[in-house]
MMTF fields as JSON, N, C-alpha, C and O atoms, coordinates in Angstrom:
{
  "mmtfVersion": "1.0.0",
  "mmtfProducer": "UNKNOWN",
  "numBonds": 375,
  "numAtoms": 376,
  "numGroups": 94,
  "numChains": 1,
  "numModels": 1,
  "chainsPerModel": [1],
  "groupsPerChain": [94],
  "chainIdList": ["A"],
  "bondAtomList": [4, 2, 8, 6, 12, 10, 16, 14, 20, 18, 24, 22, 28, 26, 32, 30, 36, 34, 40, 38, 44, 42, 48, 46, 52, 50, 56, 54, 60, 58, 64, 62, 68, 66, 72, 70, 76, 74, 80, 78, 84, 82, 88, 86, 92, 90, 96, 94, 100, 98, 104, 102, 108, 106, 112, 110, 116, 114, 120, 118, 124, 122, 128, 126, 132, 130, 136, 134, 140, 138, 144, 142, 148, 146, 152, 150, 156, 154, 160, 158, 164, 162, 168, 166, 172, 170, 176, 174, 180, 178, 184, 182, 188, 186, 192, 190, 196, 194, 200, 198, 204, 202, 208, 206, 212, 210, 216, 214, 220, 218, 224, 222, 228, 226, 232, 230, 236, 234, 240, 238, 244, 242, 248, 246, 252, 250, 256, 254, 260, 258, 264, 262, 268, 266, 272, 270, 276, 274, 280, 278, 284, 282, 288, 286, 292, 290, 296, 294, 300, 298, 304, 302, 308, 306, 312, 310, 316, 314, 320, 318, 324, 322, 328, 326, 332, 330, 336, 334, 340, 338, 344, 342, 348, 346, 352, 350, 356, 354, 360, 358, 364, 362, 368, 366, 372, 370],
  "bondOrderList": [1, 1, 1, 1, 1, 1, 1, 1, 1, 1, 1, 1, 1, 1, 1, 1, 1, 1, 1, 1, 1, 1, 1, 1, 1, 1, 1, 1, 1, 1, 1, 1, 1, 1, 1, 1, 1, 1, 1, 1, 1, 1, 1, 1, 1, 1, 1, 1, 1, 1, 1, 1, 1, 1, 1, 1, 1, 1, 1, 1, 1, 1, 1, 1, 1, 1, 1, 1, 1, 1, 1, 1, 1, 1, 1, 1, 1, 1, 1, 1, 1, 1, 1, 1, 1, 1, 1, 1, 1, 1, 1, 1, 1],
  "groupList": [{"groupName": "MET", "atomNameList": ["N", "CA", "C", "O"], "elementList": ["N", "C", "C", "O"], "formalChargeList": [0, 0, 0, 0], "bondAtomList": [1, 0, 2, 1, 3, 2], "bondOrderList": [1, 1, 2], "singleLetterCode": "M", "chemCompType": "L-PEPTIDE LINKING"}, {"groupName": "TRP", "atomNameList": ["N", "CA", "C", "O"], "elementList": ["N", "C", "C", "O"], "formalChargeList": [0, 0, 0, 0], "bondAtomList": [1, 0, 2, 1, 3, 2], "bondOrderList": [1, 1, 2], "singleLetterCode": "W", "chemCompType": "L-PEPTIDE LINKING"}, {"groupName": "LYS", "atomNameList": ["N", "CA", "C", "O"], "elementList": ["N", "C", "C", "O"], "formalChargeList": [0, 0, 0, 0], "bondAtomList": [1, 0, 2, 1, 3, 2], "bondOrderList": [1, 1, 2], "singleLetterCode": "K", "chemCompType": "L-PEPTIDE LINKING"}, {"groupName": "LEU", "atomNameList": ["N", "CA", "C", "O"], "elementList": ["N", "C", "C", "O"], "formalChargeList": [0, 0, 0, 0], "bondAtomList": [1, 0, 2, 1, 3, 2], "bondOrderList": [1, 1, 2], "singleLetterCode": "L", "chemCompType": "L-PEPTIDE LINKING"}, {"groupName": "GLU", "atomNameList": ["N", "CA", "C", "O"], "elementList": ["N", "C", "C", "O"], "formalChargeList": [0, 0, 0, 0], "bondAtomList": [1, 0, 2, 1, 3, 2], "bondOrderList": [1, 1, 2], "singleLetterCode": "E", "chemCompType": "L-PEPTIDE LINKING"}, {"groupName": "THR", "atomNameList": ["N", "CA", "C", "O"], "elementList": ["N", "C", "C", "O"], "formalChargeList": [0, 0, 0, 0], "bondAtomList": [1, 0, 2, 1, 3, 2], "bondOrderList": [1, 1, 2], "singleLetterCode": "T", "chemCompType": "L-PEPTIDE LINKING"}, {"groupName": "ALA", "atomNameList": ["N", "CA", "C", "O"], "elementList": ["N", "C", "C", "O"], "formalChargeList": [0, 0, 0, 0], "bondAtomList": [1, 0, 2, 1, 3, 2], "bondOrderList": [1, 1, 2], "singleLetterCode": "A", "chemCompType": "L-PEPTIDE LINKING"}, {"groupName": "GLY", "atomNameList": ["N", "CA", "C", "O"], "elementList": ["N", "C", "C", "O"], "formalChargeList": [0, 0, 0, 0], "bondAtomList": [1, 0, 2, 1, 3, 2], "bondOrderList": [1, 1, 2], "singleLetterCode": "G", "chemCompType": "PEPTIDE LINKING"}, {"groupName": "ASP", "atomNameList": ["N", "CA", "C", "O"], "elementList": ["N", "C", "C", "O"], "formalChargeList": [0, 0, 0, 0], "bondAtomList": [1, 0, 2, 1, 3, 2], "bondOrderList": [1, 1, 2], "singleLetterCode": "D", "chemCompType": "L-PEPTIDE LINKING"}, {"groupName": "ARG", "atomNameList": ["N", "CA", "C", "O"], "elementList": ["N", "C", "C", "O"], "formalChargeList": [0, 0, 0, 0], "bondAtomList": [1, 0, 2, 1, 3, 2], "bondOrderList": [1, 1, 2], "singleLetterCode": "R", "chemCompType": "L-PEPTIDE LINKING"}, {"groupName": "ASN", "atomNameList": ["N", "CA", "C", "O"], "elementList": ["N", "C", "C", "O"], "formalChargeList": [0, 0, 0, 0], "bondAtomList": [1, 0, 2, 1, 3, 2], "bondOrderList": [1, 1, 2], "singleLetterCode": "N", "chemCompType": "L-PEPTIDE LINKING"}, {"groupName": "CYS", "atomNameList": ["N", "CA", "C", "O"], "elementList": ["N", "C", "C", "O"], "formalChargeList": [0, 0, 0, 0], "bondAtomList": [1, 0, 2, 1, 3, 2], "bondOrderList": [1, 1, 2], "singleLetterCode": "C", "chemCompType": "L-PEPTIDE LINKING"}, {"groupName": "SER", "atomNameList": ["N", "CA", "C", "O"], "elementList": ["N", "C", "C", "O"], "formalChargeList": [0, 0, 0, 0], "bondAtomList": [1, 0, 2, 1, 3, 2], "bondOrderList": [1, 1, 2], "singleLetterCode": "S", "chemCompType": "L-PEPTIDE LINKING"}, {"groupName": "ILE", "atomNameList": ["N", "CA", "C", "O"], "elementList": ["N", "C", "C", "O"], "formalChargeList": [0, 0, 0, 0], "bondAtomList": [1, 0, 2, 1, 3, 2], "bondOrderList": [1, 1, 2], "singleLetterCode": "I", "chemCompType": "L-PEPTIDE LINKING"}, {"groupName": "VAL", "atomNameList": ["N", "CA", "C", "O"], "elementList": ["N", "C", "C", "O"], "formalChargeList": [0, 0, 0, 0], "bondAtomList": [1, 0, 2, 1, 3, 2], "bondOrderList": [1, 1, 2], "singleLetterCode": "V", "chemCompType": "L-PEPTIDE LINKING"}, {"groupName": "GLN", "atomNameList": ["N", "CA", "C", "O"], "elementList": ["N", "C", "C", "O"], "formalChargeList": [0, 0, 0, 0], "bondAtomList": [1, 0, 2, 1, 3, 2], "bondOrderList": [1, 1, 2], "singleLetterCode": "Q", "chemCompType": "L-PEPTIDE LINKING"}, {"groupName": "HIS", "atomNameList": ["N", "CA", "C", "O"], "elementList": ["N", "C", "C", "O"], "formalChargeList": [0, 0, 0, 0], "bondAtomList": [1, 0, 2, 1, 3, 2], "bondOrderList": [1, 1, 2], "singleLetterCode": "H", "chemCompType": "L-PEPTIDE LINKING"}, {"groupName": "PHE", "atomNameList": ["N", "CA", "C", "O"], "elementList": ["N", "C", "C", "O"], "formalChargeList": [0, 0, 0, 0], "bondAtomList": [1, 0, 2, 1, 3, 2], "bondOrderList": [1, 1, 2], "singleLetterCode": "F", "chemCompType": "L-PEPTIDE LINKING"}, {"groupName": "PRO", "atomNameList": ["N", "CA", "C", "O"], "elementList": ["N", "C", "C", "O"], "formalChargeList": [0, 0, 0, 0], "bondAtomList": [1, 0, 2, 1, 3, 2], "bondOrderList": [1, 1, 2], "singleLetterCode": "P", "chemCompType": "L-PEPTIDE LINKING"}, {"groupName": "TYR", "atomNameList": ["N", "CA", "C", "O"], "elementList": ["N", "C", "C", "O"], "formalChargeList": [0, 0, 0, 0], "bondAtomList": [1, 0, 2, 1, 3, 2], "bondOrderList": [1, 1, 2], "singleLetterCode": "Y", "chemCompType": "L-PEPTIDE LINKING"}],
  "groupTypeList": [0, 1, 2, 3, 2, 4, 5, 6, 6, 7, 6, 8, 9, 6, 4, 10, 6, 4, 2, 3, 2, 6, 5, 3, 4, 5, 11, 9, 12, 13, 14, 12, 7, 15, 7, 16, 17, 4, 14, 7, 13, 7, 16, 6, 3, 18, 7, 12, 5, 17, 8, 14, 14, 3, 14, 12, 8, 17, 8, 8, 12, 6, 6, 3, 4, 6, 19, 15, 2, 16, 18, 2, 16, 14, 7, 13, 2, 8, 17, 14, 6, 12, 14, 14, 4, 7, 9, 15, 11, 14, 8, 19, 4, 14],
  "groupIdList": [1, 2, 3, 4, 5, 6, 7, 8, 9, 10, 11, 12, 13, 14, 15, 16, 17, 18, 19, 20, 21, 22, 23, 24, 25, 26, 27, 28, 29, 30, 31, 32, 33, 34, 35, 36, 37, 38, 39, 40, 41, 42, 43, 44, 45, 46, 47, 48, 49, 50, 51, 52, 53, 54, 55, 56, 57, 58, 59, 60, 61, 62, 63, 64, 65, 66, 67, 68, 69, 70, 71, 72, 73, 74, 75, 76, 77, 78, 79, 80, 81, 82, 83, 84, 85, 86, 87, 88, 89, 90, 91, 92, 93, 94],
  "secStructList": [7, 3, 3, 3, 7, 1, 3, 3, 6, 6, 3, 3, 2, 2, 2, 2, 2, 2, 2, 2, 2, 2, 2, 2, 2, 6, 6, 6, 6, 7, 1, 6, 6, 3, 3, 3, 3, 3, 3, 3, 3, 7, 7, 1, 7, 6, 6, 1, 1, 7, 1, 3, 3, 3, 3, 3, 3, 3, 1, 1, 2, 2, 2, 2, 2, 2, 2, 2, 2, 7, 2, 2, 2, 2, 2, 6, 2, 2, 2, 2, 2, 2, 2, 3, 3, 3, 3, 7, 7, 7, 7, 7, 7, 7],
  "xCoordList": [3.209, 3.118, 4.185, 5.281, 3.846, 4.762, 4.955, 3.997, 6.191, 6.561, 6.867, 7.709, 6.196, 6.336, 7.368, 7.628, 7.947, 8.863, 8.064, 6.863, 8.75, 8.086, 7.473, 6.344, 8.219, 7.704, 8.236, 9.372, 7.405, 7.797, 6.729, 5.559, 7.132, 6.197, 5.32, 4.159, 5.888, 5.162, 4.091, 3.218, 4.147, 3.119, 3.749, 4.86, 3.026, 3.525, 3.081, 2.342, 3.546, 3.276, 1.776, 1.352, 0.985, -0.46, -1.128, -1.974, -0.749, -1.33, -0.935, -1.758, 0.325, 0.769, 0.158, -0.044, -0.137, -0.824, -2.206, -2.614, -2.914, -4.235, -4.112, -4.91, -3.101, -2.892, -2.537, -3.033, -1.675, -1.281, -2.475, -2.65, -3.295, -4.498, -5.397, -5.855, -5.649, -6.504, -5.895, -6.607, -4.598, -3.918, -4.005, -4.289, -3.765, -3.873, -5.297, -5.499, -6.266, -7.675, -8.009, -8.941, -7.265, -7.53, -7.144, -7.475, -6.455, -6.04, -6.999, -6.716, -8.112, -9.121, -9.777, -10.18, -9.876, -10.594, -10.085, -10.879, -8.772, -8.233, -7.89, -7.656, -7.857, -7.572, -8.539, -9.09, -8.727, -9.533, -8.814, -7.594, -9.55, -8.957, -8.513, -7.913, -8.8, -8.472, -9.674, -10.777, -9.465, -10.558, -10.528, -10.528, -10.502, -10.489, -9.369, -8.26, -9.667, -8.696, -8.996, -10.046, -8.088, -8.321, -7.069, -5.966, -7.242, -6.134, -6.438, -7.528, -5.48, -5.674, -4.53, -3.406, -4.838, -3.84, -3.665, -4.642, -2.416, -2.118, -2.327, -2.101, -2.759, -2.998, -2.214, -2.547, -1.179, -0.359, 0.655, 0.695, 1.468, 2.493, 3.495, 3.905, 3.901, 4.913, 6.181, 6.598, 6.777, 7.998, 7.768, 8.715, 6.537, 6.292, 5.595, 5.39, 5.233, 4.483, 4.649, 5.302, 4.068, 4.027, 2.824, 1.907, 2.835, 1.799, 0.615, -0.526, 0.875, -0.173, -0.002, 1.116, -1.122, -1.085, -2.09, -3.18, -1.695, -2.582, -2.701, -1.696, -3.932, -4.21, -5.073, -6.165, -4.571, -5.318, -5.195, -4.185, -6.232, -6.272, -6.39, -7.045, -5.736, -5.795, -6.093, -5.668, -6.82, -7.203, -6.002, -6.019, -4.962, -3.773, -2.592, -2.736, -1.428, -0.224, -0.311, 0.309, -1.061, -1.232, -1.986, -1.645, -2.992, -3.742, -2.855, -2.909, -2.044, -1.108, -0.11, 0.178, 0.411, 1.367, 0.716, 1.335, -0.512, -1.231, -1.431, -1.297, -1.753, -1.916, -0.608, -0.593, 0.479, 1.776, 2.225, 2.944, 1.811, 2.206, 1.178, 1.445, 0.022, -1.037, -0.56, 0.057, -0.841, -0.384, -0.82, -0.071, -2.003, -2.464, -1.589, -1.224, -1.253, -0.391, 1.022, 1.613, 1.554, 2.898, 2.943, 3.947, 1.855, 1.798, 1.857, 2.168, 1.573, 1.616, 2.98, 3.216, 3.872, 5.156, 6.024, 6.734, 5.984, 6.791, 6.34, 7.174, 5.022, 4.525, 4.913, 5.396, 4.7, 5.035, 6.508, 6.845, 7.375, 8.814, 9.17, 10.121, 8.428, 8.752, 8.374, 8.938, 7.442, 6.973, 7.351, 7.171, 7.865, 8.121, 9.573, 10.49, 9.769, 11.125, 11.386, 12.541, 10.332, 10.496, 9.267, 8.151, 9.494, 8.397, 8.624, 9.759, 7.546, 7.573, 6.444, 5.354, 6.7, 5.698, 5.786, 6.878, 4.643, 4.582, 3.561, 2.375, 4.016, 3.127, 3.154, 4.23, 1.985, 1.943, 0.725, -0.248, 0.795, -0.325, -0.891, -0.156, -2.215, -2.858, -3.463, -4.052],
  "yCoordList": [-0.444, -1.891, -2.452, -1.904, -3.539, -4.16, -5.633, -6.343, -6.084, -7.495, -7.911, -7.301, -8.938, -9.335, -10.443, -11.234, -10.472, -11.548, -12.85, -12.842, -13.957, -15.264, -15.493, -15.97, -15.151, -15.188, -13.968, -13.543, -13.416, -12.251, -12.001, -12.325, -11.434, -11.058, -12.233, -12.049, -13.452, -14.636, -15.137, -15.905, -14.707, -15.116, -15.364, -14.911, -16.087, -16.311, -15.172, -14.275, -15.228, -14.177, -13.909, -12.753, -14.95, -14.769, -14.122, -13.24, -14.558, -13.967, -12.499, -11.658, -12.196, -10.808, -9.937, -8.741, -10.511, -9.746, -9.316, -8.171, -10.229, -9.896, -8.852, -7.918, -9.018, -8.049, -6.677, -5.66, -6.646, -5.377, -4.703, -3.492, -5.473, -4.907, -4.277, -3.146, -5.001, -4.489, -3.245, -2.298, -3.258, -2.11, -0.89, 0.212, -1.076, 0.034, 0.582, 1.789, -0.298, 0.132, 1.122, 1.913, 1.092, 2.031, 3.458, 4.403, 3.618, 4.949, 5.544, 6.591, 4.887, 5.396, 6.647, 6.654, 7.69, 8.917, 9.587, 10.079, 9.608, 10.219, 11.692, 12.388, 12.184, 13.601, 14.166, 13.439, 15.459, 16.158, 16.098, 16.248, 15.883, 15.825, 14.434, 14.263, 13.434, 12.045, 11.433, 11.428, 10.921, 10.354, 8.841, 8.183, 8.3, 6.85, 6.215, 6.746, 5.074, 4.377, 2.891, 2.431, 2.148, 0.728, -0.063, 0.297, -1.141, -2.02, -3.394, -3.926, -3.973, -5.288, -6.221, -5.789, -7.517, -8.557, -9.31, -9.752, -9.455, -10.161, -11.654, -12.225, -12.277, -13.718, -14.453, -15.586, -13.818, -14.471, -15.386, -15.495, -16.038, -16.934, -16.165, -15.068, -16.725, -16.057, -15.785, -16.611, -14.645, -14.293, -13.544, -12.991, -13.509, -12.862, -11.52, -10.825, -11.156, -9.918, -9.411, -10.053, -8.281, -7.782, -8.393, -8.899, -8.343, -9.025, -8.136, -8.598, -6.873, -5.952, -4.648, -4.178, -4.071, -2.797, -1.833, -2.224, -0.572, 0.505, 1.483, 1.966, 1.772, 2.788, 3.836, 3.54, 5.059, 6.123, 7.421, 7.683, 8.223, 9.518, 10.627, 10.48, 11.735, 12.918, 14.114, 14.166, 15.072, 16.253, 17.07, 17.681, 17.077, 17.869, 17.391, 16.508, 17.982, 17.555, 17.869, 17.178, 18.888, 19.21, 18.091, 17.743, 17.533, 16.425, 15.189, 14.493, 14.91, 13.78, 13.987, 13.056, 15.185, 15.472, 15.326, 14.798, 15.785, 15.643, 14.165, 13.769, 13.345, 11.903, 11.283, 10.51, 11.623, 11.036, 11.39, 10.616, 12.542, 12.985, 12.645, 12.835, 12.152, 11.861, 10.786, 9.801, 10.968, 10.011, 8.564, 7.633, 8.372, 7.005, 6.366, 5.195, 7.133, 6.626, 6.383, 5.338, 7.328, 7.184, 5.972, 5.262, 5.744, 4.667, 3.267, 2.33, 3.085, 1.739, 1.398, 0.255, 2.36, 2.15, 1.072, 0.357, 0.94, -0.098, -1.488, -2.346, -1.727, -3.033, -3.284, -4.363, -2.286, -2.437, -2.8, -3.731, -2.078, -2.34, -3.748, -4.345, -4.274, -5.599, -6.743, -7.831, -6.531, -7.621, -7.456, -8.384, -6.3, -5.993, -6.241, -5.886, -6.856, -6.998, -6.071, -5.845, -5.531, -4.598, -3.735, -4.133, -2.534, -1.567, -0.776, -0.45, -0.469, 0.423, 1.419, 1.064, 2.661, 3.697, 4.655, 4.968, 5.117, 6.128, 7.172, 6.869, 8.393, 9.531, 10.366, 10.722, 10.689, 11.474, 12.371, 12.135, 13.404, 14.318, 14.162, 13.912, 14.315, 14.255, 15.593, 15.746],
  "zCoordList": [-5.547, -5.575, -4.651, -4.532, -4.009, -3.075, -3.397, -3.702, -3.328, -3.403, -1.981, -1.323, -1.499, -0.107, 0.07, -0.837, 1.268, 1.635, 1.713, 1.981, 1.476, 1.539, 2.916, 3.025, 3.972, 5.332, 6.071, 5.859, 6.933, 7.74, 8.791, 8.59, 9.891, 10.96, 11.389, 11.754, 11.343, 11.784, 10.842, 11.246, 9.569, 8.604, 7.238, 6.962, 6.39, 5.029, 4.105, 4.512, 2.862, 1.882, 1.716, 1.715, 1.578, 1.363, 2.572, 2.419, 3.776, 4.981, 5.11, 5.474, 4.812, 4.905, 3.815, 4.026, 2.661, 1.617, 2.122, 1.927, 2.762, 3.316, 4.425, 4.498, 5.291, 6.371, 5.816, 6.302, 4.794, 4.198, 3.546, 3.676, 2.847, 2.223, 3.287, 3.123, 4.366, 5.431, 6.082, 6.416, 6.254, 6.859, 5.952, 6.422, 4.666, 3.72, 3.66, 3.525, 3.76, 3.701, 4.817, 4.673, 5.925, 7.014, 6.629, 7.346, 5.515, 5.061, 4.029, 3.446, 3.81, 2.869, 3.467, 4.63, 2.661, 3.026, 4.302, 5.103, 4.49, 5.705, 5.535, 6.523, 4.282, 4.056, 3.022, 2.195, 3.09, 2.103, 0.759, 0.704, -0.312, -1.639, -2.049, -3.111, -1.219, -1.54, -2.23, -1.683, -3.423, -4.194, -4.225, -3.185, -5.428, -5.64, -4.821, -4.754, -4.198, -3.354, -3.468, -3.02, -4.058, -4.321, -3.974, -4.385, -3.217, -2.86, -3.433, -3.226, -4.152, -4.738, -4.403, -4.144, -4.412, -4.185, -5.493, -6.098, -5.928, -7.171, -7.028, -5.961, -8.103, -8.082, -9.164, -9.511, -9.693, -10.72, -10.043, -8.818, -10.859, -10.33, -9.488, -9.867, -8.34, -7.518, -8.326, -9.138, -8.1, -8.801, -10.098, -10.657, -10.595, -11.876, -11.745, -12.74, -10.539, -10.363, -8.936, -8.114, -8.654, -7.29, -6.589, -7.235, -5.277, -4.504, -4.138, -4.129, -3.84, -3.42, -4.176, -4.385, -4.584, -5.3, -4.678, -4.261, -4.628, -4.199, -5.353, -5.876, -5.746, -6.759, -6.075, -5.591, -6.044, -5.37, -6.142, -6.795, -6.056, -6.737, -5.697, -4.666, -6.005, -5.152, -6.031, -7.186, -5.49, -6.26, -6.707, -7.776, -5.885, -6.219, -5.378, -4.532, -5.621, -4.912, -3.418, -2.609, -3.046, -1.628, -0.908, 0.222, -1.544, -0.941, -0.814, 0.2, -1.827, -1.756, -0.622, 0.13, -0.499, 0.568, 1.94, 2.864, 2.082, 3.351, 3.69, 4.848, 2.675, 2.867, 3.345, 4.302, 2.681, 3.011, 4.427, 5.058, 4.928, 6.267, 7.344, 8.531, 6.95, 7.912, 8.905, 8.498, 10.193, 11.202, 10.944, 11.24, 10.407, 10.119, 9.04, 9.148, 8.001, 6.939, 7.457, 7.185, 8.19, 8.765, 9.697, 9.755, 10.42, 11.4, 10.831, 11.566, 9.554, 8.97, 8.391, 8.0, 8.33, 7.655, 8.302, 7.594, 9.623, 10.273, 9.859, 9.567, 9.828, 9.385, 7.936, 7.593, 7.089, 5.672, 5.518, 4.787, 6.195, 6.093, 6.561, 6.057, 7.503, 8.04, 7.106, 7.223, 6.187, 5.324, 3.855, 3.067, 3.479, 2.069, 1.695, 2.436, 0.531, 0.011, -1.17, -1.532, -1.775, -2.886, -3.063, -2.73, -3.6, -3.765, -5.035, -5.381, -5.726, -6.883, -6.723, -6.274, -7.088, -6.935, -8.11, -8.583, -8.576, -9.62, -9.194, -9.064, -8.976, -8.74, -10.002, -10.483, -10.552, -11.784, -11.79, -11.073, -12.611, -12.764, -14.17, -15.125, -14.284, -15.597, -15.943, -17.013]
}
């Protein structure tokens, strides 16, 4: 989950949320073993929640590692860093 800056990269929070969602969507199905992939934009009051969330499933830790190292995923990190003020992540196995 990402909390976005009020303004960054020449856009406001709402515009950057849409841009981040579209950018994350380019990482759908980029590696073998990548399953469910969903990107959502929060619509609660500002300050009470995160702005963008990614929920994704991987068959195993090897698939997750391949995703994290994939050039397309690595390539979006500069944009993400430029618009994000906070991030939370939970990787878990079931």
